[in-house]
N, C-alpha and C positions, 0 to 999 in steps of 0.2 A: 320622491321622482326627479329624477335628471334630466334635463334637455338644455343642449347648447352648453355642457359643462356647468350649468348652474342647478341647484337644485331648489324645490318649491316645496314651501309650507302647507299650504293648500292646492294642490294639484288639480282638483273638481274644478276650480274657477278656468280652467284652461278649455273646459268643454262648451264655454262660451264662444270660442272663437270663430265658429260660423257665422256670428253677425258680421263678421267683416263685410259679407257681401249686402247689406243694407244699403250703403250709399249707391250701389250699382242697380238696386231695383225699386227705387222710390219711384213714385208717378212723376209723370212730367207736367209742370203746370202751364207750359206754353200752349196757345191758343192754337185752333187747327185753322191752318190756311187752306183756302179752298184751291187756289191754283199755286203750286209749290213753286212755279218759275218765280213768283213775285220774291221768291226768298233766296238772297244772294248765298253761293256757297261759300263757307268760310272755314277751310280746313283747320286755321288757328285757333279757333272759338272751339272746335271738337278735340284738339289736342288739350287746350286748357282746361277743357269740361273734366275730360279722362284725368288730368293730373290732380285736380281738387277732388275727385271722389277717391283715387288713390290716396291723398293725404287724411281723407276722412277714416279709411279704413286703417291707415297708420295710427291714428289717433284711438281707434277700438282696441285694435291689437296691444297697443302700449298700457292702455286702462285695465284690460282683461289680465295681462301679465302683471301689473302691478297688485290686482286683487290676489293673485297666487301665491304673493309674496317669496319673490325669489331672493336666493342668497349662496353666497360662496362658503362651502361648508369649511370648519376648523382644518388648516394644515399644519403639518410639522415639515419644516424646512432646516436644511444646515447652512452653515457658514461659519467662516473662519474666524475666531477672537483670539483674544488671550487672556489667558486665567489659568484655574486649574480645576480639576473634581477633588473636593474636599468632603470627607466624613470627619464630623466633630464627635469626639469621644468624651462623654462628660462624668465625672466621678458624683456619683449622690449619696456619699457615703456621710455621715453625722458630723464628721471634721470638718467639711466644706462648709458647715453652718456657723463655723468658727471668724474669728476677725484673723490678720495676718498676724504674724508673730513679730513681736517688737523687742528687740536685743533689750536685755535687762528688765523686761515685764513678763509678768505672768500673762498666759492666754484666757483671754476671757471671751465667753459664750456670746455671741450677737446673733442668735437666730431670728431671723423676719428682719434685720437692721441692714440698711445701705451699704456698711463696710463688713458685709460678710464675704468671705471667699467666692461662695455662689453667686452673689449678687452681681459683685465686680466682675466676675466670669461674664455674667449676662450682658451686662452693660458693653464690654468690649468684642464679644462675640457678636453682637448686633452691629456694632460699629462696622467689623471686620465685613459683614456680610453685604451690608448698605454700601460698602467701598468697591465691592468685587462683581458687576454686572454680568459678565459673563460666565462666572462659575456655577459650578453644580454642586449642589450641597445633599449630604446625609447625616443623620443625628443618630446617636447611640448612646443611651442612658445605661447606668450601671451601679449597681451596687453589690449584692451576691450574687445577682445574675444581669445578664447584659440584654438591652430591650433593644432593637432596632427600630426607633421610634418612627423614622421617617427615612424610605429608600431615597437614592441619588435623585434630585429633583431640580429643575431651574425655577421653579416656583418660591420667590423669594418671601412671598406671604406666608407660607406655609413654615419655611424654615426659621421666620422669624417669630411665628406663633408658637412653634416647637422649643424654640431657646427661652420664650418668657414663660412657657409653662413648666419649665424644668427648674426654674427660681420660686416656684409656690411650694408649700408644705415644708414640712423637717424631712432631713436626710434619715438613712437608715444606717444600721451599725456595721453589717459586713461589705468587703469589698473583693470584688474578683476581676482584677484587671486582664488575667490571659484571656478569658471568656471574654471579655469586651473588645479586645483588640483581634481576636479571632473573628468575633462578628463583625467588626467593621470592615477586614479585611475581605472578607465573603461577600458584602456588597458589591465589590467589583467582579467578582466569578460571572461569567458567562456575559459581561456588558464587553460591549465594543472599545476597544482601546482609542480614546480621543484625544490624549495628550496628557499631561502633569497630573499625577494621582498623589493624594496625599490625607494621612490620618493625622488628624490633630488631637492630640490626646490632653485633657486638662485634668490634673489630680493632683492631691496633696500628698500623695503617700506611695509606698512603693510594696512590692509584694513578690515573695520567692517562688517562680515558678518550678514546676517539675520539668524533667528531661524532654517528656513527651509534648507539654504545651510548647517548650520551648522550639523544637524541631517543627511543630507544626505551623509556629508563629513565622519562624525564619523563612520556611518554604513559602508560606502565602505571599509574605512580602517582597520575596524575589520575585517569584512566579508572575505576580500581579504588578509591578514595576513600582510599588508603593515606597513615598517617601514618609518619614514618621519625624513629627515634632511632638516634643512633649512640654507642657507649659506645666512645671513642677512649681506649686504654689505652698512656700515651705510653710511648715507649722510649727517645727521643731528649732528653738534659739539656737544660732552657731552653726547650723550642720549645712554642708554643701554636698553636692553630687560628687565632684573629683574629690578624690583623696587627696590631702596634704600630708606634710612631714609632720612627725608630732603626732598625729593622728593615733588614737588607743583604739583597742580592737573593739571596742563597743560601737565605736562611730563606722568603723572600717566593715563590719557585718550586718549595717542596717540594711535592711529589706529595699530601700531608696537605692542605695549606692549598687547594690546588687543587681537591682532592676537595670539601671543606668549602664552597668558593665554590660550586661547581656544586649541591650539595645546597641551599643558602640560595637558588639561582636557580630552584627546579624548581617554586615556586608550589604547596607543599604544607606540610601541617604538620610542621616539621622542628626537631629540637633535638640539638645535640652535646654530651656530657659528657665533659671532660678526667680521664681517672682514671690519677692518680698513686700512689694508695695503695689497700690495703684499704678505709680506712675512707671514701674517696672513691668507691668502687665501691659499697658499701652505700648510701651516702647517695643515688648515682644511681638505683639500684633503688627504693628508697624514694619518690622524687620521681615516677618514672615510674609506680609504683602509685597514688598518690594523684590524679595527672592522669586516668588512665584506665578511669575506673569510669563507664562509660555505661549508658544503657539498653540491653539485648541480647538477642536471642532466641535462648534456649539449647536444644540439642535434648539430652533426658536419656533414657539409656537405661534401661529398666524390665527386670530380669532375668527370667527363666523362673520361674516360682514354681508348684512341686508344690500339688494339692490334694487328695489322697488322704485328709490327716488330717482334713478336714471331713467327708468320708464316713464316716471310723471313729469320727469323734466322735458323728455322727448316729445310726449303728448304736449305739453303746456306750448311749445315751440310752434309746435305744427299747428295748434288750433289757434294761435295768433296770427299765423300765416292765413288760415281759412276765415278768420274773422276780417282780417283787411281786404280779403277778396270780395268778402261780402259787401264791406263798406263801399267799395271800388264800384262793386256792381250799382249799388243803390244810387252812389253819385253820378255815374253814368245814364242812368234812367232819369234822374232828376233834370240832367243838362239836356238830355234829348228833348224832354216836354218842354223845358224852357226855350 
């Protein structure tokens, strides 16, 4: 029930409001005077008496309103902030359970250990989320299929819980990056454009897309004004995304390099970070954090706010006035008899 722009949890308590007339109908305790001319006319006393009765009614109103449990309902307001809208796309393939490749050493499996690429990604993604209070985040998890685990939200606890959950268990064998990129971009469809939009791809491998998939991805990212960042967590010793002189055909035709070339050809803001160590992952996240602070229209949820205490405070203050008036009356009577 709404009244005076407030909502009421127990509106039936407001049915007690007619009790405010009680101070006005109380029986007079004054003695009957045989000849009324003995009583002097005192308009000030009449005014004071009416004021005290009014104040007593105010106390009753406030107590009844407090019993009705008034509150201001949850509201969503818009404000101008700085940040971006970020969809995090994380590879859930089995290779993400491995440790970073170290030149000259064999790649060792480290499922469940703190140095696995998936665990490292979790740690620094959580730090990235914590450093950006105005950002709106979404989350896509992919292996052979893409799952939009969390739509775009300002709820930091929800995105933190989703990132933590992603680090549990073992990875799967298949990878479908094209489906994940399409799913991430579609999160922005039918959304009001509020400012900078990012898809943050965290993966340790590439994939060759079909011509149809390339066209769909390119169109989506252009139309939705999306910037793409790829955190490429290298697993193969000595291989980089950019071609170098002397590369043989085996390195030139790798899926990772083909994917990198496609991203660069999409005519959208794009940057790849080659992640080889924990340090380079941290540096990459810091660089993205610095680059993506733009003016952003932020939706802020103001939680429900109870208002009963305000009514109780008013009732208390008025009751103190009534109590002081009663003490003054008793003091005056005592002084008159003395």
